[in-house]
Every structure is written in structure tokens, then in C-alpha cells.
C-alpha positions as CSV (number, residue, x, y, z in Angstrom):
1,M,37.4,-10.7,-47.2
2,E,38.8,-8.0,-50.2
3,T,37.0,-5.1,-51.0
4,G,33.9,-5.4,-53.3
5,Q,34.1,-9.1,-52.8
6,V,30.9,-10.9,-51.5
7,K,30.8,-14.1,-49.5
8,K,28.8,-17.1,-49.8
9,G,28.9,-19.6,-47.3
10,Q,26.4,-22.3,-45.7
11,I,26.2,-22.5,-42.0
12,N,27.4,-26.1,-40.7
13,V,24.2,-27.3,-39.6
14,Q,23.5,-31.3,-39.2
15,T,19.7,-31.3,-38.7
16,E,18.4,-30.7,-42.1
17,N,15.6,-28.0,-43.1
18,I,16.2,-26.4,-39.5
19,F,14.6,-23.2,-40.8
20,P,11.2,-25.0,-41.6
21,I,11.4,-26.5,-38.1
22,I,12.1,-23.0,-36.1
23,K,9.3,-21.5,-38.0
24,K,7.0,-24.5,-37.1
25,F,7.7,-24.5,-33.2
26,L,7.4,-20.6,-33.3
27,Y,4.8,-19.9,-35.0
28,S,2.3,-20.3,-32.3
29,D,3.4,-16.9,-30.8
30,H,5.0,-14.9,-33.9
31,E,4.4,-11.7,-33.2
32,I,7.0,-12.0,-30.4
33,F,9.5,-11.4,-33.9
34,L,9.0,-7.9,-33.0
35,R,9.8,-8.0,-29.3
36,E,13.3,-9.7,-29.5
37,L,14.6,-7.5,-32.7
38,V,13.8,-4.9,-30.9
39,S,15.2,-5.6,-28.1
40,N,18.1,-6.8,-30.0
41,A,18.4,-3.4,-31.2
42,V,18.0,-1.4,-27.6
43,D,20.9,-3.9,-26.4
44,A,23.1,-3.1,-29.2
45,S,22.4,0.7,-28.5
46,Q,23.4,0.4,-24.5
47,K,26.4,-1.6,-25.2
48,V,28.3,1.7,-27.3
49,K,26.7,3.7,-24.0
50,V,29.2,1.2,-21.3
51,L,31.7,1.0,-24.2
52,A,31.9,4.9,-24.0
53,A,31.9,5.4,-20.2
54,T,34.6,2.4,-20.0
55,G,36.9,4.6,-22.8
56,E,36.8,1.7,-25.0
57,F,34.9,3.9,-27.4
58,K,36.1,7.0,-28.6
59,G,33.9,8.0,-30.9
60,E,30.5,10.2,-30.9
61,I,27.1,8.1,-29.0
62,G,25.3,11.0,-30.9
63,E,21.4,10.2,-30.3
64,L,20.8,6.7,-29.5
65,Q,16.8,5.8,-30.7
66,V,15.9,2.6,-32.4
67,R,13.8,3.2,-35.6
68,V,11.0,1.0,-36.6
69,I,10.1,1.4,-40.5
70,L,7.4,0.0,-42.0
71,D,6.9,0.0,-45.8
72,K,3.8,-1.1,-47.3
73,A,4.7,-1.0,-51.0
74,A,7.9,-3.1,-50.7
75,K,6.4,-5.5,-47.9
76,T,9.7,-4.8,-45.7
77,L,9.9,-3.9,-41.8
78,T,13.1,-2.7,-41.1
79,I,14.4,-2.2,-37.2
80,S,17.2,0.1,-37.2
81,D,19.5,1.0,-34.4
82,R,22.9,3.1,-33.8
83,G,24.4,0.9,-31.7
84,I,28.1,-1.2,-31.7
85,G,27.1,-2.7,-35.2
86,M,29.5,-5.5,-36.7
87,T,32.1,-6.5,-39.2
88,S,32.3,-9.5,-40.9
89,D,33.6,-11.7,-38.8
90,E,31.2,-10.9,-35.8
91,I,28.4,-11.5,-38.3
92,D,29.9,-14.9,-38.8
93,K,30.8,-15.6,-35.2
94,Y,27.3,-14.4,-33.7
95,I,24.6,-14.9,-36.5
96,N,26.1,-18.0,-38.7
97,Q,28.0,-19.9,-35.5
98,I,26.4,-19.1,-31.8
99,A,22.4,-18.9,-33.2
100,F,22.6,-22.1,-35.4
101,S,24.3,-24.2,-32.5
102,G,22.2,-22.7,-30.4
103,A,19.5,-23.5,-32.9
104,E,20.3,-27.4,-33.2
105,E,20.1,-27.9,-29.3
106,F,16.8,-26.0,-29.5
107,V,15.3,-28.2,-32.3
108,K,17.1,-31.5,-30.5
109,Q,15.5,-30.7,-26.9
110,Y,11.9,-29.6,-28.0
111,E,11.0,-30.7,-31.4
112,G,7.5,-31.7,-30.8
113,K,6.9,-30.2,-27.1
114,E,4.3,-28.0,-26.1
115,G,5.4,-24.4,-25.4
116,A,9.0,-24.6,-27.2
117,E,7.9,-21.1,-28.9
118,S,8.4,-19.4,-24.8
119,I,12.4,-20.5,-24.5
120,I,13.9,-19.4,-27.6
121,G,16.0,-16.5,-25.9
122,H,17.6,-19.4,-24.3
123,F,19.3,-20.9,-27.2
124,G,20.3,-17.6,-29.2
125,L,17.8,-17.8,-31.2
126,G,15.5,-14.4,-31.0
127,F,17.2,-13.0,-34.3
128,Y,15.8,-15.9,-36.0
129,S,12.4,-15.2,-34.3
130,A,12.4,-12.9,-38.0
131,F,12.5,-16.0,-39.9
132,M,8.6,-16.3,-38.6
133,V,7.6,-13.9,-40.7
134,S,9.9,-13.0,-43.6
135,E,10.6,-15.0,-46.6
136,K,13.8,-12.7,-46.9
137,V,16.2,-11.4,-43.9
138,E,19.1,-8.7,-44.4
139,I,21.3,-7.6,-41.8
140,R,22.9,-4.4,-43.0
141,T,25.6,-3.1,-40.4
142,L,28.6,-1.1,-39.4
143,S,30.9,-1.8,-36.4
144,R,31.8,1.1,-34.4
145,H,34.6,0.3,-34.9
146,A,36.9,2.4,-36.5
147,G,37.7,2.2,-40.2
148,S,35.5,-0.4,-40.5
149,Q,33.5,-1.6,-43.6
150,A,29.7,-1.7,-43.8
151,V,28.3,-5.1,-45.1
152,M,25.0,-7.0,-45.3
153,W,24.1,-10.4,-44.6
154,E,21.2,-12.2,-46.4
155,S,19.5,-15.2,-46.0
156,N,16.4,-16.6,-47.5
157,G,15.6,-18.7,-44.7
158,S,17.7,-21.5,-46.0
159,P,21.4,-22.8,-44.5
160,E,22.5,-21.0,-47.2
161,Y,23.7,-17.0,-47.0
162,T,25.3,-14.2,-48.6
163,I,27.7,-11.6,-46.6
164,T,28.3,-8.5,-48.7
165,E,30.1,-5.0,-48.7
166,I,28.0,-2.5,-49.1
167,E,28.0,1.5,-48.4
168,K,26.0,2.6,-45.0
169,A,27.1,6.0,-43.7
170,D,25.9,5.7,-39.9
171,R,27.1,3.1,-37.0
172,G,24.6,0.6,-36.1
173,T,22.8,-2.2,-37.7
174,D,19.2,-2.4,-39.8
175,I,17.3,-5.6,-39.8
176,V,15.0,-5.7,-42.9
177,L,12.2,-8.3,-43.2
178,Y,10.8,-9.0,-46.6
179,I,7.7,-10.1,-45.2
180,N,5.5,-13.4,-46.5
181,E,2.4,-13.9,-47.8
182,E,1.6,-15.4,-45.0
183,S,2.4,-13.1,-42.2
184,I,0.5,-10.1,-44.4
185,E,-0.6,-8.6,-41.1
186,F,2.7,-7.5,-40.0
187,L,2.5,-4.9,-42.8
188,E,-0.6,-3.1,-41.3
189,K,0.7,0.2,-39.0
190,A,-2.0,-0.8,-36.5
191,R,-0.9,-4.4,-36.0
192,I,3.1,-2.9,-35.7
193,Q,2.1,-0.3,-32.7
194,G,-0.1,-3.0,-31.2
195,I,2.8,-5.1,-30.6
196,L,5.2,-2.1,-29.7
197,D,2.9,-1.0,-27.0
198,K,2.6,-4.7,-25.8
199,Y,5.7,-5.7,-24.9
200,C,8.0,-2.5,-26.1
201,K,6.2,0.4,-23.9
202,F,9.4,1.0,-21.4
203,L,12.5,0.0,-23.1
204,P,15.4,2.1,-22.2
205,I,16.4,3.4,-25.2
206,P,13.6,5.9,-27.6
207,I,11.2,3.2,-30.0
208,I,10.4,5.5,-32.9
209,F,7.7,4.3,-35.0
210,G,6.7,6.7,-38.1
211,N,5.0,9.8,-36.9
212,K,1.9,11.3,-35.2
213,T,0.1,14.7,-35.6
214,E,0.9,17.2,-33.0
215,Y,-0.9,20.7,-32.4
216,I,1.0,23.5,-31.6
217,D,0.9,27.6,-31.6
218,S,1.7,28.7,-35.0
219,P,5.0,29.9,-35.3
220,E,4.4,33.0,-37.4
221,G,1.3,34.4,-34.1
222,E,-1.2,33.7,-37.1
223,K,-4.7,34.4,-35.4
224,D,-8.3,33.0,-35.7
225,D,-11.5,35.3,-36.3
226,A,-12.0,35.4,-32.3
227,G,-8.1,37.0,-32.1
228,K,-6.7,33.8,-30.5
229,V,-3.4,32.2,-31.9
230,K,-4.4,29.7,-34.5
231,R,-3.3,26.1,-33.7
232,V,-1.7,24.2,-36.2
233,A,-0.7,20.9,-37.6
234,I,2.7,19.3,-37.5
235,D,4.3,15.8,-37.7
236,V,6.5,15.0,-35.1
237,P,8.4,11.3,-34.6
238,N,6.2,8.8,-32.9
239,Q,7.6,7.6,-30.0
240,V,6.2,4.6,-28.7
241,N,8.0,4.3,-25.2
242,N,8.9,5.7,-21.8
243,P,12.2,4.7,-21.7
244,A,12.5,6.0,-17.9
245,P,9.1,4.7,-16.0
246,A,8.6,5.7,-12.7
247,W,10.1,2.4,-10.8
248,T,13.5,2.9,-12.5
249,K,13.8,6.1,-10.5
250,A,14.2,6.7,-6.7
251,P,11.2,7.2,-4.8
252,A,12.8,10.2,-3.1
253,D,12.3,11.5,-6.7
254,L,8.7,11.0,-6.7
255,T,5.5,12.3,-5.7
256,T,2.1,10.9,-5.1
257,E,1.0,12.4,-8.1
258,D,3.9,10.5,-10.1
259,Y,2.8,7.8,-8.8
260,N,-1.0,7.9,-10.1
261,S,0.2,9.5,-13.1
262,F,2.3,6.3,-14.1
263,Y,-0.7,4.5,-12.9
264,R,-3.0,5.8,-14.9
265,E,-0.1,5.0,-18.0
266,L,-0.4,1.7,-17.2
267,Y,-3.8,1.6,-16.8
268,P,-5.6,3.9,-19.3
269,M,-9.1,2.8,-18.5
270,S,-8.9,3.2,-15.0
271,F,-10.9,5.5,-13.8
272,E,-10.0,6.1,-10.3
273,D,-6.7,6.3,-8.6
274,P,-5.0,3.8,-6.6
275,L,-5.7,3.6,-2.8
276,F,-1.2,3.7,-2.6
277,H,1.8,2.2,-4.0
278,I,4.7,0.2,-2.8
279,H,7.8,1.1,-4.3
280,L,10.0,-2.2,-4.6
281,N,14.3,-2.1,-4.6
282,V,15.8,-5.2,-3.8
283,D,19.5,-5.9,-4.9
284,Y,20.4,-9.0,-2.8
285,P,19.7,-11.6,-2.8
286,F,18.3,-11.5,-6.2
287,N,17.6,-7.9,-8.1
288,L,14.2,-6.9,-8.6
289,T,12.2,-3.5,-8.9
290,G,9.2,-1.9,-8.9
291,I,5.9,-0.5,-8.0
292,L,2.8,-2.1,-7.1
293,Y,-0.4,-0.4,-6.7
294,F,-3.7,-1.4,-4.4
295,P,-6.4,-1.0,-6.5
296,R,-10.0,0.4,-4.8
297,I,-11.1,-3.5,-5.5
298,K,-14.6,-3.9,-5.6
299,E,-16.7,-7.2,-5.0
300,N,-15.8,-9.1,-8.2
301,V,-12.1,-10.7,-7.3
302,E,-11.8,-12.9,-10.3
303,V,-12.0,-9.3,-12.6
304,Q,-9.0,-7.7,-10.6
305,K,-7.0,-10.5,-11.4
306,N,-4.2,-10.4,-13.8
307,K,-2.6,-6.6,-13.7
308,I,0.8,-7.3,-12.6
309,N,3.0,-7.0,-15.4
310,L,6.7,-9.0,-15.2
311,Y,9.6,-6.9,-16.8
312,S,12.8,-8.1,-17.5
313,N,15.5,-5.0,-18.0
314,Q,12.2,-3.2,-18.8
315,V,11.1,-5.5,-21.4
316,F,7.5,-7.3,-21.3
317,I,7.6,-10.5,-20.3
318,T,4.1,-11.7,-19.5
319,D,1.1,-10.7,-17.7
320,S,0.4,-14.1,-16.1
321,V,2.9,-14.0,-13.0
322,S,0.9,-16.4,-10.9
323,E,3.8,-18.0,-10.4
324,I,6.1,-15.2,-9.4
325,V,3.8,-13.9,-6.7
326,P,1.2,-15.7,-4.5
327,E,-2.4,-15.9,-5.4
328,F,-3.9,-12.9,-3.3
329,L,-1.2,-10.9,-4.5
330,T,-2.6,-11.0,-8.0
331,L,-5.4,-8.9,-6.7
332,L,-2.7,-5.6,-6.8
333,H,-1.4,-4.1,-9.9
334,G,1.7,-2.5,-11.1
335,V,5.2,-3.9,-12.7
336,I,7.7,-6.1,-11.4
337,D,11.2,-5.6,-13.1
338,S,14.0,-8.0,-12.3
339,P,16.7,-9.1,-14.7
340,D,17.3,-12.3,-12.9
341,I,14.4,-13.6,-14.7
342,P,15.0,-14.6,-18.0
343,L,13.6,-12.7,-20.9
344,N,12.4,-15.4,-23.1
345,V,10.9,-17.9,-19.8
346,S,8.6,-20.8,-19.3
347,R,6.2,-21.4,-16.6
348,S,8.1,-24.2,-15.4
349,Y,11.1,-22.6,-14.7
350,L,9.1,-19.8,-12.8
351,Q,7.9,-22.8,-10.9
352,S,11.1,-24.3,-10.0
353,D,13.6,-21.2,-10.3
354,S,14.9,-20.3,-6.2
355,N,15.3,-17.0,-7.2
356,V,11.5,-16.9,-8.3
357,K,10.7,-18.0,-5.1
358,K,12.6,-15.3,-2.9
359,I,10.8,-12.7,-5.1
360,S,7.4,-14.0,-4.3
361,S,8.4,-14.2,-0.7
362,H,9.8,-10.8,-0.4
363,I,6.8,-9.1,-1.9
364,T,4.8,-10.8,0.4
365,K,6.4,-9.5,3.0
366,K,6.9,-5.6,2.2
367,V,3.0,-5.8,1.6
368,A,2.7,-7.1,4.9
369,D,4.9,-4.9,6.6
370,K,3.6,-2.1,4.7
371,L,0.0,-2.2,5.7
372,A,1.5,-2.8,9.4
373,E,3.3,0.4,8.9
374,M,-0.3,2.4,7.6
375,F,-2.2,1.0,10.4
376,K,0.4,2.0,13.2
377,K,0.9,5.2,11.5
378,D,-2.6,6.6,10.7
379,R,-5.3,4.3,11.7
380,A,-8.3,6.7,11.4
381,D,-6.7,6.9,7.3
382,F,-6.4,3.0,7.7
383,E,-9.6,2.8,8.2
384,S,-11.2,5.2,5.7
385,K,-9.8,3.3,3.3
386,W,-10.5,-0.7,4.9
387,E,-14.1,-1.4,2.8
388,D,-11.2,-1.4,0.2
389,L,-8.6,-3.6,1.6
390,K,-11.2,-5.8,3.2
391,I,-10.8,-8.3,0.6
392,F,-7.6,-8.4,-0.3
393,V,-6.8,-9.0,3.3
394,E,-9.3,-11.6,2.9
395,Y,-7.7,-13.5,0.5
396,G,-4.1,-13.0,1.7
397,T,-4.9,-14.4,5.2
398,L,-7.1,-17.4,3.7
399,S,-4.3,-18.2,1.1
400,D,-0.7,-17.6,2.6
401,D,-0.2,-18.2,6.4
402,K,2.8,-15.8,6.6
403,F,0.7,-12.7,5.8
404,A,-2.0,-13.8,7.8
405,E,0.1,-13.9,10.7
406,K,1.5,-10.8,10.2
407,A,-2.3,-9.3,9.2
408,K,-3.6,-9.9,12.8
409,A,-1.9,-6.8,13.6
410,F,-4.0,-4.8,11.4
411,S,-7.1,-7.2,10.2
412,L,-10.2,-5.2,11.1
413,V,-14.0,-5.9,11.8
414,K,-17.0,-3.5,11.4
415,S,-19.7,-3.1,13.8
416,T,-23.4,-2.0,13.1
417,D,-22.8,0.8,14.7
418,G,-19.8,2.4,12.4
419,K,-16.7,1.6,14.6
420,Y,-13.6,-0.3,13.6
421,Y,-11.6,-2.9,15.8
422,T,-9.2,-5.5,15.5
423,L,-10.4,-9.0,16.5
424,A,-8.4,-8.9,19.3
425,E,-10.5,-5.3,20.7
426,Y,-13.4,-7.0,19.1
427,K,-13.1,-10.4,21.7
428,E,-12.1,-8.2,24.3
429,K,-15.3,-5.7,24.1
430,I,-17.8,-8.8,24.1
431,A,-16.6,-11.1,26.2
432,T,-18.8,-10.2,29.0
433,L,-21.8,-10.7,27.7
434,Q,-21.3,-12.7,24.3
435,T,-19.2,-15.7,26.0
436,D,-21.5,-19.0,26.0
437,K,-22.1,-21.6,28.6
438,D,-19.1,-23.5,26.7
439,K,-17.0,-20.2,27.6
440,K,-17.0,-19.2,23.8
441,V,-16.8,-15.5,22.9
442,V,-19.7,-15.7,20.1
443,A,-19.4,-13.0,17.6
444,L,-22.8,-12.2,16.1
445,Y,-22.7,-10.9,12.3
446,T,-24.9,-9.3,9.6
447,N,-24.0,-9.8,6.2
448,D,-27.3,-7.2,5.3
449,K,-28.2,-5.2,7.8
450,D,-31.4,-3.7,6.2
451,A,-32.6,-7.5,4.9
452,Q,-32.1,-8.8,8.4
453,Y,-32.8,-5.6,10.4
454,G,-35.5,-7.4,12.7
455,F,-32.7,-10.1,13.9
456,V,-30.0,-7.1,14.1
457,K,-32.9,-5.3,16.3
458,A,-33.4,-8.0,18.3
459,A,-29.8,-8.5,19.2
460,K,-29.4,-5.0,19.9
461,D,-32.8,-4.7,22.3
462,R,-30.4,-7.4,24.5
463,S,-27.4,-5.4,24.7
464,Y,-25.7,-7.7,22.1
465,D,-23.1,-6.4,19.5
466,V,-23.4,-6.9,15.9
467,L,-20.8,-6.9,13.3
468,E,-21.3,-6.2,9.5
469,L,-19.0,-9.4,7.7
470,D,-20.1,-8.5,3.9
471,G,-18.5,-10.0,0.7
472,P,-17.9,-13.3,-1.0
473,L,-14.7,-14.4,1.4
474,V,-16.5,-13.9,4.3
475,P,-17.8,-17.7,4.9
476,H,-14.1,-18.9,4.3
477,W,-12.8,-16.2,6.6
478,V,-14.8,-16.6,9.4
479,S,-13.7,-20.4,9.7
480,K,-10.5,-19.6,9.1
481,M,-10.5,-17.1,12.1
482,E,-12.4,-19.6,14.3
483,Q,-10.1,-22.4,13.6
484,D,-6.9,-19.7,14.2
485,E,-8.7,-18.6,18.0
486,G,-10.0,-21.5,19.4
487,D,-12.4,-19.8,21.7
488,L,-14.3,-17.8,19.1
489,T,-17.0,-18.7,17.0
490,F,-19.3,-16.9,14.6
491,A,-23.1,-16.6,14.0
492,R,-25.1,-14.8,11.4
493,V,-28.0,-13.5,13.3
494,D,-30.7,-15.0,11.2
495,S,-28.8,-18.4,11.7
496,D,-31.1,-19.3,15.0
497,T,-32.8,-17.9,18.0
498,L,-30.2,-15.6,20.2
499,D,-30.6,-18.1,23.3
500,N,-29.4,-20.9,20.8
501,L,-27.0,-18.3,19.1
502,I,-25.3,-17.6,22.2
503,K,-26.1,-20.5,25.0
504,K,-26.3,-19.1,28.6
505,D,-27.2,-21.4,32.2
506,E,-30.2,-20.4,32.2
507,E,-33.5,-21.4,30.1
508,I,-36.5,-19.1,29.6
509,P,-39.8,-21.7,30.7
510,S,-41.9,-22.5,27.8
511,K,-45.7,-22.0,28.4
512,L,-46.7,-24.9,26.0
513,S,-46.8,-28.7,27.2
514,K,-44.9,-31.3,24.6
515,D,-48.6,-32.2,23.6
516,D,-49.1,-28.9,22.9
517,E,-46.7,-28.7,21.0
518,E,-46.9,-32.0,19.3
519,K,-50.9,-30.6,18.4
520,L,-49.6,-27.3,16.8
521,K,-46.4,-28.7,15.1
522,V,-48.9,-30.3,12.6
523,I,-50.5,-27.3,11.7
524,F,-47.4,-25.6,11.2
525,E,-45.7,-28.3,8.9
526,G,-49.4,-28.4,6.8
527,A,-48.8,-24.5,6.0
528,V,-44.9,-24.9,4.8
529,N,-43.2,-27.3,3.0
530,K,-41.8,-30.0,4.8
531,E,-38.8,-30.7,2.6
532,K,-37.5,-27.7,2.7
533,F,-38.7,-26.3,6.6
534,K,-37.7,-27.8,9.6
535,V,-40.7,-26.8,12.1
536,E,-39.0,-26.5,15.5
537,F,-40.0,-24.7,18.8
538,A,-38.5,-22.7,21.2
539,S,-38.9,-20.8,24.7
540,M,-38.6,-17.2,23.8
541,S,-39.2,-13.9,25.7
542,E,-43.0,-12.9,24.9
543,T,-41.5,-9.9,23.3
544,E,-39.5,-11.8,20.4
545,A,-41.1,-12.6,16.9
546,P,-44.0,-15.5,17.0
547,I,-42.3,-16.9,14.1
548,I,-38.8,-17.2,12.8
549,V,-37.2,-18.5,9.8
550,T,-33.6,-19.3,10.3
551,Q,-31.0,-21.2,8.4
552,P,-28.5,-23.2,10.3
553,E,-24.9,-21.5,10.5
554,F,-23.1,-24.8,9.1
555,I,-25.4,-25.4,6.3
556,R,-25.8,-22.0,5.3
557,R,-21.5,-21.4,5.2
558,M,-21.0,-24.5,3.7
559,M,-23.3,-23.4,0.8
560,E,-21.6,-20.3,0.6
561,Q,-18.5,-21.7,0.3
562,Q,-19.2,-23.8,-2.6
563,K,-20.3,-21.2,-4.5
564,M,-17.0,-19.4,-4.3
565,G,-15.1,-22.8,-4.8
566,G,-13.8,-25.0,-2.0
567,A,-16.2,-27.0,0.5
568,G,-16.8,-29.6,-2.6
569,F,-16.2,-32.6,-0.9
570,F,-19.0,-32.4,1.2
571,G,-21.6,-32.8,-1.8
572,A,-24.2,-30.6,-2.8
573,F,-26.1,-28.7,0.0
574,P,-30.0,-28.9,-0.4
575,E,-31.0,-25.6,0.1
576,S,-33.0,-25.7,4.2
577,Y,-34.4,-23.9,6.5
578,Q,-35.7,-23.7,10.4
579,L,-39.3,-22.4,10.7
580,V,-38.6,-21.5,14.7
581,V,-41.8,-20.9,16.6
582,N,-41.9,-19.1,19.8
583,S,-43.9,-20.9,22.2
584,N,-44.3,-18.4,24.8
585,H,-46.1,-15.6,22.4
586,P,-49.2,-14.9,22.9
587,K,-50.2,-15.3,18.9
588,V,-49.1,-18.8,18.9
589,G,-51.3,-19.6,22.3
590,E,-54.2,-18.0,20.9
591,I,-53.8,-20.7,17.9
592,L,-54.1,-23.5,20.6
593,V,-56.9,-22.4,22.3
594,N,-59.3,-21.7,19.3
595,T,-61.5,-24.4,18.1
596,D,-62.4,-23.2,14.9
597,E,-60.4,-25.7,12.7
598,Q,-60.0,-23.3,9.4
599,V,-59.2,-20.2,11.5
600,R,-56.4,-22.2,12.8
601,V,-55.2,-23.1,9.7
602,E,-55.4,-19.4,8.5
603,K,-53.9,-17.9,11.4
604,V,-50.8,-20.5,11.3
605,K,-50.7,-19.4,7.7
606,Q,-50.8,-15.6,7.7
607,L,-48.0,-16.0,10.8
608,T,-45.4,-18.0,8.4
609,D,-46.3,-16.0,5.9
610,L,-45.0,-13.0,7.7
611,A,-42.0,-14.3,8.8
612,M,-41.1,-15.9,5.1
613,L,-41.7,-12.1,4.2
614,S,-39.6,-11.0,6.7
615,Q,-37.2,-13.0,5.2
616,G,-37.6,-11.4,1.2
617,M,-39.0,-15.6,1.1
618,L,-42.4,-15.3,0.2
619,K,-42.9,-14.2,-3.8
620,G,-45.4,-15.8,-6.7
621,E,-48.5,-17.0,-6.0
622,A,-48.1,-17.2,-1.9
623,L,-47.1,-13.7,-2.2
624,S,-50.4,-12.6,-4.1
625,K,-52.5,-15.0,-1.2
626,F,-51.0,-13.6,1.4
627,I,-52.0,-10.0,0.5
628,E,-55.5,-11.0,0.1
629,R,-55.6,-12.8,2.9
630,S,-54.3,-9.6,4.8
631,I,-57.0,-7.4,3.1
632,E,-59.9,-9.9,4.6
633,L,-58.4,-9.6,7.9
634,V,-58.0,-5.8,7.7
């Protein structure tokens, strides 16, 4: 091309009206145009560094940065870099030929298919995402080659383009977007800042977007009325990114405060430091770096999910990583960066790619190994963190068999006396007293030791130990442990009488005959809702309560599992309880010998209401009548 000449051309495209088709495909996720263009500018900048290091580029690198320039009056958005730049021939090759051959392939394969916008990078269409929001695009560029002529490529979104010689003082490329009427949101500073914060927060080259105000001590040393040096406002370049985030550094160069500081950078709204972190650094059989944090996990599992950000060479891809890490690891927070995962990636790619599966397995192993190491190194410290780790480990045990196998070594249970045990340690502790006649070790537990105080006390009075197992995953977790262990069963202390929970060979004889029980059963059934409460008699110690309200372990566990998801195939479980009458309690015997029918009924009602009250089940009118009756009895 001779000096001063304007070259016009038409891209050789077989598909008619290719730009409208591209626009239509990409429109659902049109903010990604800025990610694509800024990423390209960063690549061009990094290439200068590589060429200088190999001696191929001998000029001055200078200060490498990418500037995003918004001109609302002119309706333009410019992405400017000081990278390798392009010659007229390179524009012809990379913009007019390669990209458009990719565009044709894209249209042929993905026209009309959902999710096409997420894979544009596979077809060299990153630059052409600019036309989603632009009525015209200019490329102003000066190549790194000595003596090169600066040129401008221009297109209005049709296959026609022009290349013109221009004056440009600095090496690199400016992409100028003339924003169309439908996309004027991208002329708003806050909108652009938001996109840059989302996608470009950790790109390896400084990204500058306008200026920001900072306050410094007065350079002239001016003082205020109080004699202090005045603070003055100055405008400084607004750098939107941290080019060297913690995960790109060696763990030996980072302190705990560095890791916690980076956590706060990732999650500015988090008011708590994480429990601890895992620094990932793998170069075989795949490349992977990152930092995973264990947050202080609260009971609400769902709120904690989807806090891991996936990057490819420091470019943000997604925060939906369920295809990359196992379900339970989505409770972790942090960053995973793998150049082996393409920047523009589809969910189907993630689900089928072998590297992704290896990444998933590796992360699971690293997490399990870290927990095992912490437990072994400082058990007391591990126990102090257990209440926050508990849900995470339970979730992992339930959803990942490989993790579950490793987790046996560091999974803990807590006794109501505050002591922690591994399951193997706890089985050994209770085996002598709490093994039933079927040779099964019975672990009694409470999920609320205050609400179930009477049951816990009764168990302890018999020298039995009781665990505290609370949280939404407990019903599933205890079932899994029973399945894995074989000789262990769990029973909540309020699910039956102690003699039925831990059945021994010897039985306490009943003071009531079968006829006596039948007579009393009719009276007790009259005092409760028969559809909800099943009246049963049990020969217990005289010192235990006269009436106990229990809910069978199996039914309650299935109901709780349904609430958390799972066990739905059993159908909906009706709410049902057992009203267990202690046939050896003196008060029960008194009812039988009393000949006044009205007194009998009132005593039975009082005893059943007391049992209900102890379980927090006496409410409304029933509670009011109980109070009135109690006052009269006093």
C-alpha cells in the first residue's frame, strides 16, 4: 500500500448479512464485548514483553498499560494499548481473513442454538463482539516494527471496510467504538466501571479507566487552624485492577495477613476473616493456580455457595464452578485460575473435558489432605474450628465417596460435656454401656440440649453418654454413618424410651396387667388427637416421667431429610408421635384406682399436657386450659 493511499475492500464472506447474525447471537450477553477487547489489549501488551525478552523486539517497552477512555459527548468508547500493534498486512490477515472465517464457521454451527454467545472466542470472534454495541468501529494501530506506517481500519458492521494511513505517535492499538443508540448504557461511567470490576479485576497489565480523587498532605506544607498539615484533593489515574493478585505469588512470599487481605479484596462485604486457606499450584498434568478459603460457614448452606471465581490467565470467566469442583466444595470461597480452560467456555465443554475432571479430583484431594494435616498437627486448634467446619465436612462426606474415606480420620462428634471425638474414638468410649442385645453400639444424640433437657438428663442418670448433633445435614449424615459403619446406630434421645433405644436382655416387669393397660389406654386416647398420637405402654423405672412424648427415629429422620431434599420417594410423611405411658409410675397407678371418672379424666389430661408442655407442643387454647386447671389444682 503506497503512502497516503486508502484501501477499500470487502471481506470474502459466503454467509449473507453476517454481522446482524453475530449481533443477534451475542446480544444476550453483550457486556462481554469489553472483556474481549480489554483481554486482547492485555495480550498485545504481554507479547511485547515476550518479544523483548527473546531479543526479537529491541525498542523501549516503556510503561505498559491499557486505557479505557469514555467520551460521552462523542458517543465513543476507546480501548487503548501500547502492545505489539499491527501493520496493514497484519490487519488484513488477522481481522479480515482469520476472524471472518471463524465467523462463518460460528454461524454454520451455532445459528439458532442456545448459549452460542459463550463460545465466541473459539472462533476468533472476540474483536467482532464490538459490533454488538457499535454502529462503527475503528482500529488505529502502529506496529512494533521499526519504520512502520500507522493505519486505521474502519467498518460500519457490513462486510465492507477501509484501511487508511494515519499519523500515530505511539506504538500499539486503539479500538474506537461508536456506540449505537440501543447501547447507550455503555456510555455511562458506572456501567463501564462495573464491567471492568467484574471481568478485569486481576488482569496482569494495569487497566486505567479515567481518574479518581485521592487526598494527600499539602505539598507546600500548608496548615489548618489546628496546626495540622492540610489534606488536599488531587486527581490520579483510576487503576481498576490488581495485576499481581496473591494467587500468582509463591506461598513462601505471603503471610497470613496477605491471604486475609486478598480475601477482603475478593469479598469487600465480608466482615470476618476466613478460617484458613489452601494455596493451589499445579503444573502437571494440567496447569492450575489459585487460593481456596474456608469461610466461617453458618447454618444456611445455600447462602454460602457460588463464591469461587474461575479465571483463565487472570481473566474472569464465571463464578458458577459446579462443573469444575464437586458440589460440596462450592461452599468454599476463593479463586481458581487455569489456562487449560478456554476463556470463552460452554457448560457442555466443562462437563466433558478431561482436564476439568482432573482439576476437580485434585482439588478434592488437596482439601482433604489439608484438613487431615491440620487435625494431626494441632488437634486443639482443629477442634476450635470444628463448629464452622462441621457442615462442610458433613456435606463432603455425603456427596463425595473419595472425600468421605479420607474424612474418617478427622470427622468429629461432640459430646454434651463439650469433648470432641473421632467416630472410632467415640464408639470405643460408649461400647461397654451402650451396646444393645443385637450387638449394635447405640449413639444417643440431641439436636437441642435445652429443649430436650429432660431426655438428656434421664440418659445421663443411667450413665449413658449423649452427643450434640445439630444442623441441617444431620439426618442424612447419621444415616450415612450407620450404612458405612454397620455396627453403629444413632438415636435421638427423645425418639423413644431409653429401654427401647438401647435394648438389653433384662426387662423391668410392669406393675399393670394387660387389662389395666387397656382400661387406661381408652382414657389416654380420649385426652389426645388419636390421628396424631399413638398411645403405648412401657415398663420403665418409677423415677422416670409418667408420660413421655416421642417421635420415632425413622419417621422423624425421613421428614427432616425431605425438608433438606432427598427421601422424597417415600412420599409425604404425616406428623405422628408416640404417647408413652410409664406403667410403673405411681401417678399412673393412682389413676387406675380412682373411682371418680371425672377425676380420672382430669388427671390424665394434666399428665398428658405436662408431657406436651415439656416438648413445647402445648399451645393456644390447650395451653390456656392447662394453666387454668393447674391453678385450680394448686
